[in-house]
C-alpha positions in Angstrom: -2.5 64.8 -139.4 -6.7 66.3 -138.4 -9.4 64.7 -137.2 -12.4 63.6 -139.8 -16.3 63.7 -139.6 -17.6 60.7 -141.2 -21.0 58.8 -142.0 -23.1 59.4 -138.6 -22.7 63.1 -138.9 -25.1 63.2 -142.5 -28.2 64.4 -141.3 -27.6 64.6 -137.8 -25.3 67.6 -137.3 -25.7 68.4 -134.0 -22.8 70.9 -134.3 -21.1 70.3 -130.4 -17.9 69.8 -132.3 -18.1 73.6 -133.6 -18.8 74.8 -129.9 -15.5 73.4 -128.6 -13.1 73.4 -131.6 -10.3 75.7 -130.2 -9.2 76.8 -133.7 -12.3 77.2 -135.4 -11.8 74.8 -137.8 -15.1 73.2 -138.3 -17.7 74.3 -141.3 -21.1 73.1 -141.8 -21.7 71.7 -145.2 -24.8 71.1 -147.2 -25.3 67.2 -145.5 -22.8 67.2 -142.4 -19.9 69.4 -140.6 -16.6 69.2 -142.0 -12.8 69.7 -140.3 -10.6 71.6 -142.1 -7.5 69.3 -142.4 -5.1 72.3 -142.6 -6.3 74.2 -139.7 -7.1 70.9 -137.3 -4.2 70.8 -134.4 -5.2 67.3 -133.4 -6.6 68.0 -130.1 -9.5 65.7 -129.9 -11.8 68.2 -128.5 -14.0 67.3 -131.0 -14.4 64.0 -130.8 -14.9 63.7 -127.2 -18.4 65.6 -127.5 -19.7 63.9 -130.8 -22.8 62.3 -129.8 -22.9 60.4 -132.7 -19.3 58.6 -132.6 -18.6 60.4 -136.2 -15.5 62.1 -135.9 -12.0 59.9 -136.0 -8.4 60.9 -136.3 -7.2 60.7 -140.0 -4.6 58.0 -139.1 -7.8 55.5 -137.5 -9.7 55.5 -140.2 -11.4 52.6 -142.0 -10.4 52.2 -146.0 -14.5 52.5 -146.4 -13.9 55.8 -144.2 -11.5 57.7 -146.0 -14.1 59.1 -149.0 -14.8 61.5 -145.6 -11.3 63.0 -145.9 -11.2 63.7 -149.4 -15.0 65.2 -148.9 -13.6 67.5 -146.5 -10.3 68.5 -148.4 -12.6 69.4 -151.5 -14.8 71.6 -149.2 -12.4 73.8 -148.0 -10.9 74.0 -151.4 -13.6 74.8 -153.3 
Protein backbone atom coordinates (compact mmCIF):
# COMPACT_ATOMS: atom_id res chain seq x y z
CA UNK A 1 0.00 0.00 0.00
CA UNK A 2 1.04 3.58 -0.51
CA UNK A 3 0.04 7.16 0.03
CA UNK A 4 -1.46 9.05 -2.91
CA UNK A 5 -1.43 12.76 -3.73
CA UNK A 6 -4.82 13.96 -4.97
CA UNK A 7 -6.53 16.97 -6.58
CA UNK A 8 -5.74 19.71 -4.01
CA UNK A 9 -2.06 19.46 -4.97
CA UNK A 10 -2.72 20.37 -8.59
CA UNK A 11 -1.29 23.80 -9.16
CA UNK A 12 -0.33 24.15 -5.47
CA UNK A 13 2.82 22.00 -5.36
CA UNK A 14 3.87 23.23 -1.90
CA UNK A 15 6.68 20.59 -1.60
CA UNK A 16 6.69 20.11 2.16
CA UNK A 17 6.03 16.43 1.46
CA UNK A 18 9.22 16.10 -0.58
CA UNK A 19 11.33 17.52 2.24
CA UNK A 20 10.11 15.03 4.87
CA UNK A 21 9.99 11.81 2.85
CA UNK A 22 12.60 9.44 4.33
CA UNK A 23 12.82 7.27 1.19
CA UNK A 24 12.74 10.00 -1.45
CA UNK A 25 9.71 8.56 -3.26
CA UNK A 26 8.00 11.85 -4.16
CA UNK A 27 8.67 13.48 -7.52
CA UNK A 28 7.43 16.67 -9.13
CA UNK A 29 5.26 16.29 -12.18
CA UNK A 30 3.94 18.93 -14.57
CA UNK A 31 0.85 19.77 -12.53
CA UNK A 32 1.40 18.12 -9.14
CA UNK A 33 3.68 15.91 -7.05
CA UNK A 34 3.46 12.12 -7.22
CA UNK A 35 4.33 9.36 -4.76
CA UNK A 36 5.96 6.25 -6.20
CA UNK A 37 3.73 3.44 -4.88
CA UNK A 38 6.54 0.90 -5.26
CA UNK A 39 8.92 2.83 -2.99
CA UNK A 40 6.53 4.40 -0.44
CA UNK A 41 6.96 2.80 3.01
CA UNK A 42 3.62 4.03 4.41
CA UNK A 43 5.22 6.19 7.09
CA UNK A 44 2.69 9.02 6.73
CA UNK A 45 5.27 11.80 7.13
CA UNK A 46 4.09 13.41 3.90
CA UNK A 47 0.45 13.41 4.94
CA UNK A 48 1.24 15.08 8.24
CA UNK A 49 2.87 18.11 6.61
CA UNK A 50 0.68 18.61 3.52
CA UNK A 51 -0.73 22.16 3.79
CA UNK A 52 -3.62 21.45 1.41
CA UNK A 53 -4.69 18.01 2.74
CA UNK A 54 -4.05 16.36 -0.62
CA UNK A 55 -2.42 13.15 0.62
CA UNK A 56 -4.38 10.03 1.52
CA UNK A 57 -3.53 6.42 2.17
CA UNK A 58 -4.49 4.24 -0.79
CA UNK A 59 -7.09 2.42 1.33
CA UNK A 60 -8.75 5.74 2.24
CA UNK A 61 -9.22 7.00 -1.32
CA UNK A 62 -12.71 7.77 -2.49
CA UNK A 63 -13.75 6.20 -5.79
CA UNK A 64 -13.40 9.54 -7.56
CA UNK A 65 -9.81 9.87 -6.30
CA UNK A 66 -8.59 6.49 -7.59
CA UNK A 67 -7.55 8.22 -10.81
CA UNK A 68 -4.70 9.86 -8.86
CA UNK A 69 -3.32 6.47 -7.86
CA UNK A 70 -3.36 5.47 -11.53
CA UNK A 71 -1.75 8.78 -12.54
CA UNK A 72 1.09 8.11 -10.08
CA UNK A 73 1.62 4.60 -11.42
CA UNK A 74 1.77 5.93 -14.98
CA UNK A 75 4.09 8.75 -13.97
CA UNK A 76 6.65 6.35 -12.54
CA UNK A 77 6.38 3.74 -15.30
CA UNK A 78 6.73 6.07 -18.25
